[in-house]
Structure formats: C-alpha cells, structure tokens
C-alpha positions as CSV (number, residue, x, y, z in Angstrom):
1,M,59.5,97.8,115.9
2,S,56.9,95.1,115.9
3,Q,56.0,93.3,119.2
4,G,57.6,90.1,117.8
5,D,60.9,91.9,117.0
6,R,60.9,93.5,120.4
7,A,60.3,90.2,122.1
8,R,63.2,88.7,120.2
9,L,65.5,91.6,121.0
10,D,64.6,91.4,124.7
11,D,65.4,87.7,124.6
12,I,68.8,88.4,123.0
13,L,69.5,91.1,125.6
14,A,68.6,88.9,128.5
15,R,70.9,86.1,127.2
16,T,73.8,88.5,126.7
17,A,73.4,90.6,129.9
18,G,76.6,89.2,131.5
19,F,78.7,89.8,128.3
20,R,77.3,93.3,127.8
21,G,78.4,94.1,131.4
22,Q,81.9,93.0,130.4
23,L,81.7,95.2,127.4
24,A,80.8,98.2,129.5
25,A,83.9,97.5,131.7
26,A,86.1,97.0,128.7
27,A,84.9,100.2,127.1
28,Q,86.5,102.1,130.1
29,V,90.0,101.2,128.9
30,R,91.4,104.3,127.1
31,R,94.5,102.8,125.5
32,C,94.7,99.2,124.3
33,D,97.7,97.1,123.5
34,W,96.6,94.2,121.3
35,G,99.9,92.4,121.7
36,L,100.5,92.1,118.0
37,D,103.7,90.5,116.7
38,R,104.6,92.9,113.9
39,S,107.5,90.7,112.8
40,Q,104.8,88.5,111.1
41,G,104.5,91.2,108.5
42,F,101.8,90.4,106.0
43,E,100.9,87.2,107.9
44,L,99.9,89.2,111.0
45,L,96.4,88.2,112.2
46,L,94.0,90.6,113.8
47,P,91.6,88.4,115.8
48,H,90.3,91.2,117.9
49,L,88.5,93.1,115.1
50,S,85.6,90.7,114.3
51,P,84.5,90.3,117.9
52,M,84.7,94.1,118.3
53,R,82.3,94.6,115.3
54,R,79.9,92.0,116.8
55,A,80.1,93.7,120.2
56,A,79.3,97.0,118.5
57,R,76.2,95.5,116.9
58,L,75.1,94.1,120.3
59,L,75.6,97.5,121.9
60,R,73.6,99.1,119.1
61,A,70.7,96.6,119.8
62,Q,70.9,97.5,123.5
63,A,70.8,101.2,122.8
64,V,67.9,100.8,120.4
65,A,65.9,99.0,123.1
66,Q,66.8,101.7,125.6
67,V,65.7,104.4,123.1
68,D,62.5,102.4,122.5
69,D,61.9,102.3,126.3
70,G,62.5,106.0,126.6
71,D,65.5,105.5,128.9
72,G,67.8,108.3,127.7
73,D,70.3,107.9,130.6
74,A,70.9,104.2,129.8
75,A,71.1,104.9,126.1
76,M,73.7,107.6,126.7
77,Q,75.8,105.2,128.8
78,T,75.6,102.6,126.0
79,L,76.5,105.2,123.3
80,V,79.6,106.1,125.4
81,S,80.6,102.5,125.4
82,L,80.0,102.2,121.7
83,G,82.1,105.3,121.0
84,S,84.9,104.1,123.2
85,I,85.0,100.7,121.4
86,A,85.2,102.5,118.1
87,T,88.4,104.3,119.2
88,Q,89.9,101.1,120.7
89,A,89.7,99.3,117.4
90,G,92.1,101.8,115.7
91,Q,94.7,101.7,118.4
92,D,96.9,98.9,116.9
93,G,98.5,100.9,114.1
94,I,97.0,98.8,111.3
95,L,95.0,100.4,108.5
96,V,92.2,97.9,108.5
97,S,91.8,98.4,112.2
98,S,91.3,102.1,111.7
99,L,88.7,101.3,109.1
100,V,86.9,99.0,111.5
101,G,87.0,101.7,114.1
102,T,85.4,104.1,111.6
103,A,82.7,101.5,110.8
104,I,81.9,101.1,114.6
105,G,81.9,104.9,114.8
106,S,79.2,105.0,112.1
107,V,77.1,102.6,114.2
108,F,77.6,105.0,117.1
109,T,76.5,108.0,115.0
110,E,73.5,106.2,113.6
111,T,72.3,105.1,117.0
112,G,72.9,108.5,118.5
113,T,70.9,110.1,115.7
114,L,68.1,107.7,116.4
115,A,68.2,108.7,120.1
116,A,68.2,112.4,119.1
117,E,65.2,111.9,116.7
118,W,63.3,110.3,119.5
119,G,63.9,113.3,121.7
120,L,66.2,111.5,124.2
121,I,69.2,113.7,123.7
122,D,68.7,117.2,125.1
123,Q,71.4,119.8,125.4
124,K,72.6,118.5,128.7
125,R,72.9,114.9,127.5
126,A,74.6,116.0,124.3
127,T,77.2,117.9,126.2
128,A,77.8,115.0,128.6
129,L,78.1,112.6,125.6
130,L,80.6,114.8,123.8
131,D,82.6,115.2,127.0
132,A,82.7,111.4,127.6
133,L,83.9,110.8,124.0
134,G,87.1,112.8,124.2
135,P,89.0,110.1,122.2
136,L,86.7,110.8,119.2
137,K,87.8,114.5,119.2
138,G,90.7,115.8,117.2
139,D,92.0,115.5,113.7
140,D,92.6,111.7,113.6
141,P,90.4,109.9,116.2
142,F,90.8,106.5,114.4
143,R,94.5,107.0,114.1
144,Y,95.0,106.7,110.4
145,G,98.3,108.5,110.6
146,E,99.6,105.9,113.1
147,A,98.1,103.1,110.9
148,V,100.0,104.2,107.8
149,K,103.2,104.1,109.9
150,G,102.2,100.6,111.1
151,E,101.6,99.4,107.6
152,W,105.1,100.5,106.6
153,E,106.5,98.5,109.6
154,S,104.5,95.5,108.5
155,T,105.7,95.8,104.9
156,K,109.3,96.2,106.1
157,A,109.0,93.1,108.3
158,S,107.7,91.1,105.4
159,I,110.4,92.3,103.0
160,D,113.2,91.9,105.6
161,G,112.0,88.3,106.0
162,L,112.5,87.4,102.4
163,K,115.5,85.2,101.6
164,S,115.5,85.5,97.8
165,D,114.0,87.3,94.9
166,D,111.8,84.2,94.3
167,D,110.3,84.8,97.7
168,L,109.5,88.3,96.8
C-alpha cells in the first residue's frame, strides 16, 4: 500500500473510530431479530442489509491496517467481528439476506487469508479465531434453509393479500 493510500486509510479510520467501536459491540450479539413485518410479502423492505455491507467494508479496511501494522491480535478481534456480522445478516429468514451474509463471509475469508499470508495467524490464533466463530460452523451457517422457508412465508403473504385474479 502506498504512503498516500495508507494516510487516507488512517484518516478514514480516525473519523470512524466511534462507529467502529459500536460495530464491535454489535458484533457480540449472537441472535438478531430485525423486526420484519412479513405480512408485507413482496413489498417487505430490508433496510439493514446495505449498512451491514458497508460496515463489513469498513471492518475490512480496519483489519488491513492492523495487518499492515503487524498487529495480529487486533486483526483477529476485527476478523471475529466481521465473521459475526456475516452470520447476523442471514438471521432474518430471507434469501437475499443469506446471500449478503455469504458476501460478507467472503470479505472475512479474504481478509483472514491476507493476515495469514503476512504471517499474523499462527496455530494459536487460528484456533482462537475458529473457536470465536462458532456461528460459521455447521452445515448452514448463513441459514439458507431458514431463508427458503421465509421466502415461502413472504410469497404466501403476498398471495393471501390479493383480492382478485387481476391483482395476481
């Protein structure tokens, strides 16, 4: 990374320090209820997803700076937050949310790979990282099965709300 790029990154990180602290706290939440009104059917809005993607990008920038600084412990904490946010996105039972969670999970994987390539993830840190990311373990960490069920409920709500064949 060039000195100019690093200076710009440091400026962004300085200006977002308070928000990133809130992200670290929010990442501790294991189960999210997004308060979605499924009776809206196809009209259901998902306003939480776009900010989550932006938050993931910001955490990635933070982790890259930490990797560049050689601060493996801080990078691990940021990666844990990033992984947690990835699983939170898919907890609303909507397919696109599971896809967003998978995309955030890819950011986590890419950033973790960078940290490993720079020698910041040794066996001890790798084990700690895997232990901290329990929600990413298992057959369906982004809850695609739950999302398919949620899509059915959304479709049913839309169809049930129709008053005539013309509405269909």
